[in-house]
All heavy atoms as TSV, in Angstrom:
chain	resi	resn	atom	element	x	y	z
A	1	MET	N	N	-79.636	24.627	16.714
A	1	MET	CA	C	-80.102	25.003	18.039
A	1	MET	C	C	-81.382	25.768	17.898
A	1	MET	O	O	-81.488	26.638	16.972
A	1	MET	CB	C	-79.070	25.849	18.725
A	1	MET	CG	C	-79.423	26.235	20.077
A	1	MET	SD	S	-78.164	27.070	21.061
A	1	MET	CE	C	-77.069	25.723	21.365
A	2	THR	N	N	-82.407	25.392	18.627
A	2	THR	CA	C	-83.643	26.094	18.566
A	2	THR	C	C	-83.630	27.438	19.235
A	2	THR	O	O	-82.797	27.652	20.170
A	2	THR	CB	C	-84.805	25.200	19.072
A	2	THR	OG1	O	-84.574	25.090	20.514
A	2	THR	CG2	C	-84.854	23.815	18.506
A	3	PHE	N	N	-84.584	28.275	18.928
A	3	PHE	CA	C	-84.696	29.588	19.501
A	3	PHE	C	C	-85.053	29.492	20.932
A	3	PHE	O	O	-84.483	30.258	21.874
A	3	PHE	CB	C	-85.712	30.429	18.769
A	3	PHE	CG	C	-85.540	31.927	18.962
A	3	PHE	CD1	C	-84.565	32.604	18.322
A	3	PHE	CD2	C	-86.348	32.449	19.924
A	3	PHE	CE1	C	-84.397	34.009	18.672
A	3	PHE	CE2	C	-86.155	33.838	20.287
A	3	PHE	CZ	C	-85.221	34.561	19.534
A	4	ALA	N	N	-85.973	28.558	21.289
A	4	ALA	CA	C	-86.387	28.379	22.629
A	4	ALA	C	C	-85.068	27.960	23.548
A	4	ALA	O	O	-85.006	28.367	24.697
A	4	ALA	CB	C	-87.478	27.347	22.795
A	5	LYS	N	N	-84.274	27.126	22.952
A	5	LYS	CA	C	-83.033	26.710	23.707
A	5	LYS	C	C	-82.117	27.952	23.877
A	5	LYS	O	O	-81.572	28.013	25.062
A	5	LYS	CB	C	-82.338	25.641	22.851
A	5	LYS	CG	C	-80.990	25.217	23.341
A	5	LYS	CD	C	-81.248	24.161	24.368
A	5	LYS	CE	C	-79.791	23.507	24.706
A	5	LYS	NZ	N	-79.428	23.830	26.041
A	6	LEU	N	N	-82.033	28.812	23.081
A	6	LEU	CA	C	-81.174	30.044	23.259
A	6	LEU	C	C	-81.718	30.865	24.429
A	6	LEU	O	O	-80.983	31.357	25.322
A	6	LEU	CB	C	-81.092	30.871	21.969
A	6	LEU	CG	C	-80.372	30.253	20.779
A	6	LEU	CD1	C	-80.532	31.199	19.513
A	6	LEU	CD2	C	-78.915	30.114	21.140
A	7	VAL	N	N	-83.046	31.033	24.460
A	7	VAL	CA	C	-83.649	31.834	25.526
A	7	VAL	C	C	-83.443	31.137	26.878
A	7	VAL	O	O	-83.075	31.643	27.889
A	7	VAL	CB	C	-85.149	32.098	25.266
A	7	VAL	CG1	C	-85.875	32.680	26.510
A	7	VAL	CG2	C	-85.295	32.910	24.101
A	8	LYS	N	N	-83.589	29.799	26.902
A	8	LYS	CA	C	-83.449	28.930	28.116
A	8	LYS	C	C	-82.011	29.045	28.534
A	8	LYS	O	O	-81.700	29.091	29.773
A	8	LYS	CB	C	-83.787	27.523	27.856
A	8	LYS	CG	C	-83.877	26.728	29.097
A	8	LYS	CD	C	-84.427	25.320	28.823
A	8	LYS	CE	C	-84.416	24.494	30.124
A	8	LYS	NZ	N	-84.926	23.130	29.991
A	9	ASP	N	N	-81.047	29.003	27.631
A	9	ASP	CA	C	-79.663	29.160	27.988
A	9	ASP	C	C	-79.305	30.518	28.608
A	9	ASP	O	O	-78.555	30.574	29.615
A	9	ASP	CB	C	-78.749	28.934	26.747
A	9	ASP	CG	C	-78.718	27.488	26.332
A	9	ASP	OD1	O	-79.151	26.631	27.063
A	9	ASP	OD2	O	-78.218	27.295	25.160
A	10	GLU	N	N	-80.015	31.518	28.145
A	10	GLU	CA	C	-79.812	32.881	28.795
A	10	GLU	C	C	-80.264	32.900	30.230
A	10	GLU	O	O	-79.588	33.444	31.054
A	10	GLU	CB	C	-80.570	33.944	27.991
A	10	GLU	CG	C	-79.855	34.459	26.792
A	10	GLU	CD	C	-78.642	35.257	27.151
A	10	GLU	OE1	O	-78.662	36.082	28.060
A	10	GLU	OE2	O	-77.550	35.072	26.473
A	11	PHE	N	N	-81.361	32.221	30.509
A	11	PHE	CA	C	-81.909	32.167	31.820
A	11	PHE	C	C	-81.011	31.204	32.655
A	11	PHE	O	O	-80.768	31.389	33.875
A	11	PHE	CB	C	-83.335	31.568	31.925
A	11	PHE	CG	C	-84.342	32.675	31.636
A	11	PHE	CD1	C	-85.069	32.715	30.501
A	11	PHE	CD2	C	-84.550	33.631	32.633
A	11	PHE	CE1	C	-86.014	33.709	30.295
A	11	PHE	CE2	C	-85.461	34.661	32.429
A	11	PHE	CZ	C	-86.198	34.633	31.254
A	12	ALA	N	N	-80.365	30.223	32.111
A	12	ALA	CA	C	-79.407	29.321	32.892
A	12	ALA	C	C	-78.198	30.137	33.300
A	12	ALA	O	O	-77.687	29.912	34.434
A	12	ALA	CB	C	-79.072	28.042	31.979
A	13	GLN	N	N	-77.738	30.904	32.450
A	13	GLN	CA	C	-76.587	31.699	32.756
A	13	GLN	C	C	-76.812	32.907	33.783
A	13	GLN	O	O	-76.038	33.165	34.683
A	13	GLN	CB	C	-75.939	32.373	31.488
A	13	GLN	CG	C	-75.316	31.374	30.583
A	13	GLN	CD	C	-74.935	32.090	29.252
A	13	GLN	OE1	O	-75.047	33.227	29.089
A	13	GLN	NE2	N	-74.454	31.181	28.358
A	14	ASN	N	N	-78.000	33.459	33.630
A	14	ASN	CA	C	-78.454	34.620	34.452
A	14	ASN	C	C	-79.857	34.352	34.938
A	14	ASN	O	O	-80.718	34.262	34.254
A	14	ASN	CB	C	-78.504	35.886	33.614
A	14	ASN	CG	C	-77.142	36.136	32.914
A	14	ASN	OD1	O	-76.191	36.464	33.588
A	14	ASN	ND2	N	-77.177	36.044	31.659
A	15	LYS	N	N	-79.977	34.124	36.267
A	15	LYS	CA	C	-81.191	33.604	36.898
A	15	LYS	C	C	-82.405	34.561	36.665
A	15	LYS	O	O	-83.512	34.166	36.513
A	15	LYS	CB	C	-81.009	33.477	38.396
A	15	LYS	CG	C	-79.768	32.620	38.749
A	15	LYS	CD	C	-79.969	31.174	38.338
A	15	LYS	CE	C	-78.827	30.368	38.791
A	15	LYS	NZ	N	-78.446	29.273	38.001
A	16	THR	N	N	-82.165	35.850	36.600
A	16	THR	CA	C	-83.171	36.870	36.385
A	16	THR	C	C	-82.836	37.753	35.152
A	16	THR	O	O	-81.683	38.208	35.022
A	16	THR	CB	C	-83.334	37.753	37.557
A	16	THR	OG1	O	-83.680	36.881	38.670
A	16	THR	CG2	C	-84.435	38.767	37.479
A	17	ARG	N	N	-83.738	37.876	34.227
A	17	ARG	CA	C	-83.539	38.660	32.997
A	17	ARG	C	C	-84.731	39.542	32.664
A	17	ARG	O	O	-85.906	39.066	32.977
A	17	ARG	CB	C	-83.302	37.736	31.788
A	17	ARG	CG	C	-82.111	36.798	31.913
A	17	ARG	CD	C	-80.828	37.475	32.076
A	17	ARG	NE	N	-80.346	38.008	30.758
A	17	ARG	CZ	C	-79.310	38.740	30.617
A	17	ARG	NH1	N	-78.593	39.144	31.698
A	17	ARG	NH2	N	-78.911	39.157	29.444
A	18	THR	N	N	-84.466	40.718	32.207
A	18	THR	CA	C	-85.539	41.531	31.637
A	18	THR	C	C	-85.692	41.298	30.198
A	18	THR	O	O	-84.835	40.736	29.543
A	18	THR	CB	C	-85.229	43.077	31.964
A	18	THR	OG1	O	-84.128	43.412	31.151
A	18	THR	CG2	C	-85.061	43.380	33.346
A	19	LEU	N	N	-86.778	41.709	29.640
A	19	LEU	CA	C	-87.046	41.580	28.172
A	19	LEU	C	C	-85.957	42.337	27.474
A	19	LEU	O	O	-85.410	41.848	26.451
A	19	LEU	CB	C	-88.463	42.092	27.826
A	19	LEU	CG	C	-89.602	41.068	28.120
A	19	LEU	CD1	C	-90.927	41.841	27.783
A	19	LEU	CD2	C	-89.433	39.798	27.426
A	20	ALA	N	N	-85.644	43.487	27.902
A	20	ALA	CA	C	-84.629	44.318	27.246
A	20	ALA	C	C	-83.259	43.556	27.199
A	20	ALA	O	O	-82.522	43.538	26.268
A	20	ALA	CB	C	-84.443	45.658	27.854
A	21	GLN	N	N	-82.877	42.922	28.322
A	21	GLN	CA	C	-81.663	42.171	28.370
A	21	GLN	C	C	-81.641	40.955	27.424
A	21	GLN	O	O	-80.648	40.730	26.749
A	21	GLN	CB	C	-81.360	41.740	29.795
A	21	GLN	CG	C	-81.028	42.865	30.773
A	21	GLN	CD	C	-80.960	42.344	32.244
A	21	GLN	OE1	O	-81.745	41.485	32.658
A	21	GLN	NE2	N	-80.144	42.957	33.009
A	22	LEU	N	N	-82.757	40.354	27.349
A	22	LEU	CA	C	-82.857	39.242	26.422
A	22	LEU	C	C	-82.832	39.696	24.982
A	22	LEU	O	O	-82.150	39.078	24.187
A	22	LEU	CB	C	-84.189	38.456	26.686
A	22	LEU	CG	C	-84.289	37.679	27.919
A	22	LEU	CD1	C	-85.651	37.159	28.087
A	22	LEU	CD2	C	-83.344	36.472	27.775
A	23	TYR	N	N	-83.483	40.797	24.618
A	23	TYR	CA	C	-83.371	41.344	23.302
A	23	TYR	C	C	-81.963	41.710	22.926
A	23	TYR	O	O	-81.519	41.316	21.829
A	23	TYR	CB	C	-84.245	42.686	23.177
A	23	TYR	CG	C	-85.765	42.505	23.381
A	23	TYR	CD1	C	-86.495	43.607	23.777
A	23	TYR	CD2	C	-86.400	41.312	23.142
A	23	TYR	CE1	C	-87.828	43.469	23.952
A	23	TYR	CE2	C	-87.781	41.170	23.323
A	23	TYR	CZ	C	-88.556	42.201	23.776
A	23	TYR	OH	O	-89.822	42.133	23.980
A	24	ASP	N	N	-81.243	42.366	23.858
A	24	ASP	CA	C	-79.863	42.714	23.509
A	24	ASP	C	C	-78.967	41.546	23.400
A	24	ASP	O	O	-78.188	41.446	22.430
A	24	ASP	CB	C	-79.299	43.667	24.665
A	24	ASP	CG	C	-79.927	45.008	24.682
A	24	ASP	OD1	O	-80.532	45.441	23.608
A	24	ASP	OD2	O	-79.910	45.628	25.803
A	25	ALA	N	N	-79.098	40.611	24.262
A	25	ALA	CA	C	-78.231	39.414	24.185
A	25	ALA	C	C	-78.419	38.519	23.008
A	25	ALA	O	O	-77.526	38.066	22.337
A	25	ALA	CB	C	-78.505	38.486	25.469
A	26	LEU	N	N	-79.751	38.382	22.617
A	26	LEU	CA	C	-80.012	37.492	21.447
A	26	LEU	C	C	-79.847	38.286	20.149
A	26	LEU	O	O	-79.472	37.587	19.130
A	26	LEU	CB	C	-81.445	36.902	21.579
A	26	LEU	CG	C	-81.507	35.956	22.711
A	26	LEU	CD1	C	-82.960	35.441	22.866
A	26	LEU	CD2	C	-80.609	34.777	22.612
A	27	SER	N	N	-79.987	39.559	20.111
A	27	SER	CA	C	-79.725	40.282	18.835
A	27	SER	C	C	-78.252	40.362	18.492
A	27	SER	O	O	-77.838	40.435	17.353
A	27	SER	CB	C	-80.279	41.691	18.915
A	27	SER	OG	O	-79.684	42.474	19.886
A	28	SER	N	N	-77.406	40.169	19.596
A	28	SER	CA	C	-75.993	40.264	19.274
A	28	SER	C	C	-75.416	38.827	19.159
A	28	SER	O	O	-74.268	38.630	18.813
A	28	SER	CB	C	-75.262	40.978	20.432
A	28	SER	OG	O	-75.392	40.266	21.645
A	29	ASN	N	N	-76.316	37.841	19.264
A	29	ASN	CA	C	-75.850	36.406	19.183
A	29	ASN	C	C	-75.702	36.126	17.678
A	29	ASN	O	O	-76.487	36.458	16.845
A	29	ASN	CB	C	-76.865	35.426	19.804
A	29	ASN	CG	C	-76.385	34.144	19.847
A	29	ASN	OD1	O	-75.633	33.544	19.000
A	29	ASN	ND2	N	-76.974	33.311	20.815
A	30	SER	N	N	-74.540	35.510	17.253
A	30	SER	CA	C	-74.287	35.204	15.884
A	30	SER	C	C	-75.142	34.165	15.329
A	30	SER	O	O	-75.380	34.021	14.072
A	30	SER	CB	C	-72.784	34.831	15.696
A	30	SER	OG	O	-72.528	33.682	16.380
A	31	GLU	N	N	-75.812	33.322	16.166
A	31	GLU	CA	C	-76.675	32.234	15.706
A	31	GLU	C	C	-78.061	32.694	15.394
A	31	GLU	O	O	-78.769	31.995	14.744
A	31	GLU	CB	C	-76.692	31.168	16.769
A	31	GLU	CG	C	-75.444	30.494	17.009
A	31	GLU	CD	C	-75.580	29.358	18.083
A	31	GLU	OE1	O	-76.705	28.865	18.306
A	31	GLU	OE2	O	-74.543	29.098	18.757
A	32	VAL	N	N	-78.423	33.965	15.759
A	32	VAL	CA	C	-79.740	34.469	15.572
A	32	VAL	C	C	-79.673	35.379	14.334
A	32	VAL	O	O	-78.980	36.390	14.360
A	32	VAL	CB	C	-80.242	35.231	16.773
A	32	VAL	CG1	C	-81.591	35.851	16.577
A	32	VAL	CG2	C	-80.319	34.262	17.961
A	33	SER	N	N	-80.421	35.029	13.284
A	33	SER	CA	C	-80.514	35.952	12.096
A	33	SER	C	C	-81.691	36.769	12.048
A	33	SER	O	O	-81.925	37.444	11.011
A	33	SER	CB	C	-80.497	35.026	10.874
A	33	SER	OG	O	-81.500	34.192	10.826
A	34	LEU	N	N	-82.556	36.760	13.085
A	34	LEU	CA	C	-83.760	37.534	13.094
A	34	LEU	C	C	-83.460	38.906	13.769
A	34	LEU	O	O	-82.520	39.142	14.410
A	34	LEU	CB	C	-84.786	36.831	13.974
A	34	LEU	CG	C	-85.229	35.413	13.613
A	34	LEU	CD1	C	-86.062	34.790	14.696
A	34	LEU	CD2	C	-85.876	35.459	12.238
A	35	GLY	N	N	-84.424	39.821	13.500
A	35	GLY	CA	C	-84.266	41.173	14.075
A	35	GLY	C	C	-85.567	41.850	14.220
A	35	GLY	O	O	-86.649	41.329	13.738
A	36	GLY	N	N	-85.639	42.952	14.829
A	36	GLY	CA	C	-86.850	43.715	14.973
A	36	GLY	C	C	-87.935	43.002	15.753
A	36	GLY	O	O	-87.768	42.318	16.757
A	37	THR	N	N	-89.163	43.247	15.179
A	37	THR	CA	C	-90.359	42.720	15.823
A	37	THR	C	C	-90.471	41.178	15.849
A	37	THR	O	O	-90.908	40.549	16.774
A	37	THR	CB	C	-91.706	43.297	15.265
A	37	THR	OG1	O	-91.618	42.992	13.907
A	37	THR	CG2	C	-91.790	44.788	15.410
A	38	THR	N	N	-89.818	40.508	14.818
A	38	THR	CA	C	-89.849	39.099	14.727
A	38	THR	C	C	-89.011	38.522	15.893
A	38	THR	O	O	-89.407	37.564	16.511
A	38	THR	CB	C	-89.288	38.633	13.433
A	38	THR	OG1	O	-89.984	39.153	12.381
A	38	THR	CG2	C	-89.390	37.080	13.307
A	39	LEU	N	N	-87.922	39.109	16.211
A	39	LEU	CA	C	-87.064	38.633	17.265
A	39	LEU	C	C	-87.718	38.870	18.602
A	39	LEU	O	O	-87.823	37.941	19.394
A	39	LEU	CB	C	-85.784	39.471	17.324
A	39	LEU	CG	C	-84.811	39.261	18.498
A	39	LEU	CD1	C	-84.338	37.832	18.468
A	39	LEU	CD2	C	-83.660	40.206	18.517
A	40	LYS	N	N	-88.403	40.000	18.774
A	40	LYS	CA	C	-89.144	40.262	20.042
A	40	LYS	C	C	-90.271	39.236	20.212
A	40	LYS	O	O	-90.510	38.737	21.374
A	40	LYS	CB	C	-89.692	41.656	20.098
A	40	LYS	CG	C	-88.511	42.691	20.244
A	40	LYS	CD	C	-89.067	44.104	20.217
A	40	LYS	CE	C	-87.918	45.074	20.360
A	40	LYS	NZ	N	-88.397	46.458	20.475
A	41	HIS	N	N	-90.990	38.966	19.131
A	41	HIS	CA	C	-92.066	38.035	19.222
A	41	HIS	C	C	-91.566	36.682	19.571
A	41	HIS	O	O	-92.199	35.911	20.421
A	41	HIS	CB	C	-92.810	37.911	17.890
A	41	HIS	CG	C	-93.865	36.840	17.781
A	41	HIS	ND1	N	-95.051	36.926	18.481
A	41	HIS	CD2	C	-93.804	35.651	17.212
A	41	HIS	CE1	C	-95.765	35.822	18.332
A	41	HIS	NE2	N	-95.019	35.059	17.485
A	42	ARG	N	N	-90.485	36.188	18.979
A	42	ARG	CA	C	-89.953	34.854	19.337
A	42	ARG	C	C	-89.456	34.783	20.775
A	42	ARG	O	O	-89.707	33.730	21.366
A	42	ARG	CB	C	-88.767	34.538	18.404
A	42	ARG	CG	C	-89.162	34.432	16.948
A	42	ARG	CD	C	-89.581	32.993	16.589
A	42	ARG	NE	N	-90.037	32.833	15.294
A	42	ARG	CZ	C	-89.270	32.401	14.306
A	42	ARG	NH1	N	-88.024	32.026	14.572
A	42	ARG	NH2	N	-89.736	32.322	13.079
A	43	ILE	N	N	-88.920	35.839	21.285
A	43	ILE	CA	C	-88.458	35.833	22.707
A	43	ILE	C	C	-89.651	35.746	23.609
A	43	ILE	O	O	-89.730	34.993	24.554
A	43	ILE	CB	C	-87.563	37.086	23.007
A	43	ILE	CG1	C	-86.280	36.996	22.260
A	43	ILE	CG2	C	-87.463	37.300	24.473
A	43	ILE	CD1	C	-85.422	38.279	22.369
A	44	ARG	N	N	-90.678	36.549	23.381
A	44	ARG	CA	C	-91.849	36.512	24.225
A	44	ARG	C	C	-92.613	35.145	24.105
A	44	ARG	O	O	-93.148	34.620	25.072
A	44	ARG	CB	C	-92.819	37.646	23.829
A	44	ARG	CG	C	-92.335	39.023	24.200
A	44	ARG	CD	C	-93.431	40.094	24.056
A	44	ARG	NE	N	-94.054	40.154	22.730
A	44	ARG	CZ	C	-93.607	40.870	21.692
A	44	ARG	NH1	N	-92.464	41.611	21.821
A	44	ARG	NH2	N	-94.221	40.834	20.573
A	45	SER	N	N	-92.593	34.531	22.919
A	45	SER	CA	C	-93.175	33.220	22.717
A	45	SER	C	C	-92.340	32.217	23.535
A	45	SER	O	O	-93.004	31.328	24.117
A	45	SER	CB	C	-93.196	32.865	21.235
A	45	SER	OG	O	-93.716	31.572	21.054
A	46	ALA	N	N	-91.104	32.232	23.439
A	46	ALA	CA	C	-90.275	31.284	24.265
A	46	ALA	C	C	-90.499	31.468	25.751
A	46	ALA	O	O	-90.608	30.510	26.530
A	46	ALA	CB	C	-88.778	31.516	23.899
A	47	ILE	N	N	-90.604	32.719	26.214
A	47	ILE	CA	C	-90.870	32.970	27.644
A	47	ILE	C	C	-92.277	32.452	28.029
A	47	ILE	O	O	-92.416	31.873	29.046
A	47	ILE	CB	C	-90.820	34.523	27.902
A	47	ILE	CG1	C	-89.239	34.931	27.877
A	47	ILE	CG2	C	-91.401	34.778	29.309
A	47	ILE	CD1	C	-89.093	36.447	27.990
A	48	TYR	N	N	-93.233	32.611	27.152
A	48	TYR	CA	C	-94.549	32.073	27.376
A	48	TYR	C	C	-94.485	30.519	27.626
A	48	TYR	O	O	-95.158	29.981	28.524
A	48	TYR	CB	C	-95.513	32.440	26.258
A	48	TYR	CG	C	-96.902	31.887	26.457
A	48	TYR	CD1	C	-97.744	32.565	27.324
A	48	TYR	CD2	C	-97.354	30.789	25.721
A	48	TYR	CE1	C	-99.095	32.050	27.512
A	48	TYR	CE2	C	-98.643	30.324	25.868
A	48	TYR	CZ	C	-99.443	30.889	26.789
A	48	TYR	OH	O	-100.750	30.449	26.980
A	49	GLY	N	N	-93.784	29.883	26.737
A	49	GLY	CA	C	-93.626	28.426	26.899
A	49	GLY	C	C	-92.974	28.069	28.179
A	49	GLY	O	O	-93.356	27.052	28.856
A	50	LEU	N	N	-91.936	28.833	28.604
A	50	LEU	CA	C	-91.267	28.517	29.858
A	50	LEU	C	C	-92.183	28.805	31.002
A	50	LEU	O	O	-92.200	28.159	31.984
A	50	LEU	CB	C	-90.015	29.375	29.977
A	50	LEU	CG	C	-88.787	29.000	29.061
A	50	LEU	CD1	C	-87.749	30.027	29.107
A	50	LEU	CD2	C	-88.276	27.510	29.406
A	51	LYS	N	N	-93.038	29.860	30.917
A	51	LYS	CA	C	-93.935	30.197	31.918
A	51	LYS	C	C	-95.032	29.136	32.109
A	51	LYS	O	O	-95.464	28.798	33.197
A	51	LYS	CB	C	-94.591	31.521	31.555
A	51	LYS	CG	C	-94.680	32.432	32.802
A	51	LYS	CD	C	-95.207	33.829	32.395
A	51	LYS	CE	C	-96.144	34.197	33.468
A	51	LYS	NZ	N	-96.965	35.332	33.191
A	52	GLN	N	N	-95.512	28.603	30.943
A	52	GLN	CA	C	-96.511	27.476	30.980
A	52	GLN	C	C	-96.027	26.247	31.679
A	52	GLN	O	O	-96.735	25.468	32.258
A	52	GLN	CB	C	-97.045	27.237	29.614
A	52	GLN	CG	C	-97.827	28.383	28.991
A	52	GLN	CD	C	-99.063	28.692	29.808
A	52	GLN	OE1	O	-99.872	27.829	30.098
A	52	GLN	NE2	N	-99.248	29.942	30.134
A	53	ALA	N	N	-94.700	26.019	31.517
A	53	ALA	CA	C	-94.013	24.865	32.123
A	53	ALA	C	C	-93.546	25.104	33.486
A	53	ALA	O	O	-92.937	24.280	34.149
A	53	ALA	CB	C	-92.935	24.426	31.226
A	54	ASN	N	N	-93.927	26.264	34.067
A	54	ASN	CA	C	-93.561	26.648	35.425
A	54	ASN	C	C	-92.015	26.770	35.631
A	54	ASN	O	O	-91.561	26.309	36.661
A	54	ASN	CB	C	-94.260	25.839	36.509
A	54	ASN	CG	C	-95.717	25.984	36.538
A	54	ASN	OD1	O	-96.163	27.059	36.388
A	54	ASN	ND2	N	-96.419	24.869	36.693
A	55	LYS	N	N	-91.246	27.143	34.593
A	55	LYS	CA	C	-89.886	27.198	34.658
A	55	LYS	C	C	-89.386	28.620	34.996
A	55	LYS	O	O	-88.280	28.842	35.484
A	55	LYS	CB	C	-89.151	26.664	33.405
A	55	LYS	CG	C	-89.503	25.238	33.351
A	55	LYS	CD	C	-88.723	24.546	32.162
A	55	LYS	CE	C	-89.129	23.092	32.079
A	55	LYS	NZ	N	-88.030	22.332	31.741
A	56	VAL	N	N	-90.184	29.602	34.526
A	56	VAL	CA	C	-89.887	30.996	34.886
A	56	VAL	C	C	-91.254	31.704	35.463
A	56	VAL	O	O	-92.310	31.210	35.193
A	56	VAL	CB	C	-89.356	31.777	33.709
A	56	VAL	CG1	C	-88.098	31.310	33.186
A	56	VAL	CG2	C	-90.395	31.902	32.529
A	57	ASP	N	N	-90.959	32.758	36.259
A	57	ASP	CA	C	-92.059	33.561	36.741
A	57	ASP	C	C	-91.785	34.974	36.481
A	57	ASP	O	O	-90.682	35.438	36.459
A	57	ASP	CB	C	-92.236	33.363	38.280
A	57	ASP	CG	C	-92.987	32.097	38.631
A	57	ASP	OD1	O	-93.834	31.694	37.842
A	57	ASP	OD2	O	-92.748	31.601	39.737
A	58	LEU	N	N	-92.909	35.743	36.314
A	58	LEU	CA	C	-92.835	37.208	36.209
A	58	LEU	C	C	-92.691	37.736	37.627
A	58	LEU	O	O	-93.505	37.523	38.465
A	58	LEU	CB	C	-94.090	37.712	35.520
A	58	LEU	CG	C	-94.160	39.243	35.291
A	58	LEU	CD1	C	-93.170	39.615	34.345
A	58	LEU	CD2	C	-95.571	39.587	34.859
A	59	VAL	N	N	-91.518	38.471	37.836
A	59	VAL	CA	C	-91.243	38.969	39.243
A	59	VAL	C	C	-91.530	40.411	39.334
A	59	VAL	O	O	-91.731	40.897	40.357
A	59	VAL	CB	C	-89.851	38.584	39.676
A	59	VAL	CG1	C	-89.677	37.104	39.890
A	59	VAL	CG2	C	-88.775	39.101	38.699
A	60	SER	N	N	-91.486	41.158	38.247
A	60	SER	CA	C	-91.820	42.540	38.163
A	60	SER	C	C	-92.083	42.940	36.710
A	60	SER	O	O	-92.015	42.007	35.866
A	60	SER	CB	C	-90.759	43.481	38.800
A	60	SER	OG	O	-89.598	43.458	37.985
A	61	LYS	N	N	-92.367	44.106	36.433
A	61	LYS	CA	C	-92.767	44.465	35.009
A	61	LYS	C	C	-91.615	44.142	34.050
A	61	LYS	O	O	-90.435	44.581	34.235
A	61	LYS	CB	C	-92.953	46.042	35.001
A	61	LYS	CG	C	-93.471	46.463	33.639
A	61	LYS	CD	C	-93.840	47.871	33.591
A	61	LYS	CE	C	-94.413	48.205	32.237
A	61	LYS	NZ	N	-94.868	49.585	32.140
A	62	ALA	N	N	-91.879	43.251	33.165
A	62	ALA	CA	C	-90.982	42.778	32.078
A	62	ALA	C	C	-89.658	42.133	32.614
A	62	ALA	O	O	-88.686	42.109	31.987
A	62	ALA	CB	C	-90.664	43.933	31.179
A	63	THR	N	N	-89.741	41.579	33.846
A	63	THR	CA	C	-88.592	40.895	34.448
A	63	THR	C	C	-88.997	39.486	34.880
A	63	THR	O	O	-90.067	39.283	35.550
A	63	THR	CB	C	-88.074	41.685	35.712
A	63	THR	OG1	O	-87.827	43.051	35.372
A	63	THR	CG2	C	-86.829	41.047	36.277
A	64	TYR	N	N	-88.262	38.538	34.441
A	64	TYR	CA	C	-88.556	37.161	34.652
A	64	TYR	C	C	-87.417	36.510	35.426
A	64	TYR	O	O	-86.209	36.864	35.250
A	64	TYR	CB	C	-88.805	36.461	33.421
A	64	TYR	CG	C	-89.945	36.872	32.589
A	64	TYR	CD1	C	-89.865	37.966	31.747
A	64	TYR	CD2	C	-91.207	36.333	32.729
A	64	TYR	CE1	C	-90.968	38.400	31.011
A	64	TYR	CE2	C	-92.353	36.757	32.164
A	64	TYR	CZ	C	-92.230	37.815	31.207
A	64	TYR	OH	O	-93.341	38.328	30.608
A	65	SER	N	N	-87.793	35.596	36.268
A	65	SER	CA	C	-86.768	34.848	37.129
A	65	SER	C	C	-87.116	33.315	37.013
A	65	SER	O	O	-88.252	32.954	36.883
A	65	SER	CB	C	-86.790	35.285	38.570
A	65	SER	OG	O	-85.808	34.687	39.289
A	66	ILE	N	N	-86.049	32.519	37.106
A	66	ILE	CA	C	-86.235	31.051	37.055
A	66	ILE	C	C	-86.926	30.589	38.335
A	66	ILE	O	O	-86.758	31.174	39.412
A	66	ILE	CB	C	-84.978	30.296	36.794
A	66	ILE	CG1	C	-83.873	30.430	37.831
A	66	ILE	CG2	C	-84.397	30.808	35.394
A	66	ILE	CD1	C	-82.674	29.579	37.714
A	67	THR	N	N	-87.600	29.448	38.278
A	67	THR	CA	C	-88.166	28.805	39.409
A	67	THR	C	C	-87.395	27.573	39.827
A	67	THR	O	O	-86.392	27.217	39.189
A	67	THR	CB	C	-89.652	28.448	39.076
A	67	THR	OG1	O	-89.637	27.316	38.103
A	67	THR	CG2	C	-90.440	29.548	38.644
A	68	ASP	N	N	-87.881	26.811	40.818
A	68	ASP	CA	C	-87.241	25.600	41.303
A	68	ASP	C	C	-87.419	24.494	40.204
A	68	ASP	O	O	-86.699	23.531	40.310
A	68	ASP	CB	C	-87.860	25.248	42.559
A	68	ASP	CG	C	-87.464	26.117	43.664
A	68	ASP	OD1	O	-86.517	26.818	43.597
A	68	ASP	OD2	O	-88.228	26.160	44.713
A	69	ASN	N	N	-88.364	24.613	39.348
A	69	ASN	CA	C	-88.617	23.645	38.301
A	69	ASN	C	C	-87.709	23.770	37.101
A	69	ASN	O	O	-87.726	22.996	36.183
A	69	ASN	CB	C	-90.063	23.740	37.767
A	69	ASN	CG	C	-91.048	23.335	38.949
A	69	ASN	OD1	O	-90.723	22.648	39.789
A	69	ASN	ND2	N	-92.204	23.875	38.748
A	70	PHE	N	N	-86.892	24.802	37.083
A	70	PHE	CA	C	-86.073	25.123	35.879
A	70	PHE	C	C	-84.948	23.994	35.858
A	70	PHE	O	O	-84.167	23.775	36.745
A	70	PHE	CB	C	-85.457	26.494	36.008
A	70	PHE	CG	C	-84.682	26.877	34.745
A	70	PHE	CD1	C	-85.402	27.543	33.777
A	70	PHE	CD2	C	-83.304	26.769	34.647
A	70	PHE	CE1	C	-84.813	27.995	32.646
A	70	PHE	CE2	C	-82.742	27.188	33.499
A	70	PHE	CZ	C	-83.469	27.774	32.472
A	71	GLN	N	N	-84.907	23.342	34.687
A	71	GLN	CA	C	-83.838	22.317	34.559
A	71	GLN	C	C	-83.013	22.606	33.316
A	71	GLN	O	O	-83.505	22.863	32.223
A	71	GLN	CB	C	-84.491	20.957	34.423
A	71	GLN	CG	C	-85.310	20.528	35.548
A	71	GLN	CD	C	-84.490	20.055	36.700
A	71	GLN	OE1	O	-83.357	19.654	36.527
A	71	GLN	NE2	N	-84.978	20.150	37.844
């Protein structure tokens, strides 16, 4: 499973997530062997890709919500 898929699954389960919630959820995931700044970078990179595809929007500081294009 790709890292971007894990982030997308988090948004599918919870329509709105903060960066801190994503960090906590994915750091406790047994499929993720990354930690620290590498984990944070991968999460932000995955969010950037979702944002470029118009699947998530920034709704407040460090809080993202899915859009109607989210599949």
